[in-house]
N, C-alpha and C positions, 0 to 999 in steps of 0.2 A: 592463348597465353604464350608468352615467350619466356625462354629459360636461357641463361647466359653462363659462361664459365671462363675462368682464366686458363689459358692454354699451357702456361708454364706449370700450373698446379695439375693440370690434366696429365702432363707428361710425367710428373713426379709421382702422383698418386692415383691416377686414372680419371677418366671422364665422370664416372659416377661421383667420386669424391669431390671433384671440382664443381660439379653442379650443386651438390649439398652445401659446399662451403659458400658458394655465391648466395644461395638462398638463405642460409642461416645468418650470414653477414648482413644481408638486407634487413632481416628482421630485428637483429641486434642493433643495428644502426637506427632503425626506426624507434625501437625502444628507448634508445639513448636520447634521440631528439625529443620524444615525448616524456622523458624522464620516468620511465616505467620499468619494472622488473630489475631493479638494482638491488643485488644481494651479495654479500661477502665481498664487496670491493669490485664488482664487475656487473655489466648488463648481461642478461640472459634472454632467451627465447624458449618457447616450449611448443611441442607438437608431438602427437602420438605417431607411431609408425604407420598405423592405418591412415592418418591424415596425410602422411608423406606419400603413401601409395595413391591416395586420390590427387595429391598435387602433382605427382610424377607418374602418370599412368603408363609410361614406357619403361618403368622400372618396377620389378617385383618387390615384395616385402623382404625377400631373402637378399636381393641385390642391395636394397637400402640398408638392411642390417649390417651386411658385410662392409659397406662403404662407411657407415657410422663407426663400427668397431675399428676399422683401419685408421680412421681419423683420431679416434681415442688412443689407439695403440701407438701412434705416431706423435702423440703429445700436441695435437692441433686442437682438438675439442675436449672438453671436460663435461661431465654430466652432473646434474644436481636434481634435487626435488624440493621445490618450493610451493607445492600444492597446498591449498587450504585444507582440503579434505585428505585425511591421512590415509584412506584407502585408494586414492587416485594415484595411479602408477605412471601417469604422463611424465615423460623425461624432459628436463630442461637442459639447454645446451648454451655453452659460453665457449669462447676461444681461450686457450691458455695464454701465458705470457710469452710463449717461445715463438 
């Protein structure tokens, strides 16, 4: 599997954040093309942290958590919960308008 990232974003937020931005962007764009997961005026994607660890085996769960929190704190990503099952805690991600 190949992973890509924007070098300008890597310089500003770090390589791990840039990798996550690229991957989340891919899935949100795919959902937009398929007209899926549109809630509250934006397209979303969802994945568990364990799923991210499997997708990015070179990153630890702690590194992924830190990168996600950094993107949220910098107002790049927002989180939601649109799970059908109320006790499913899988987080949904969308980009903010910034």
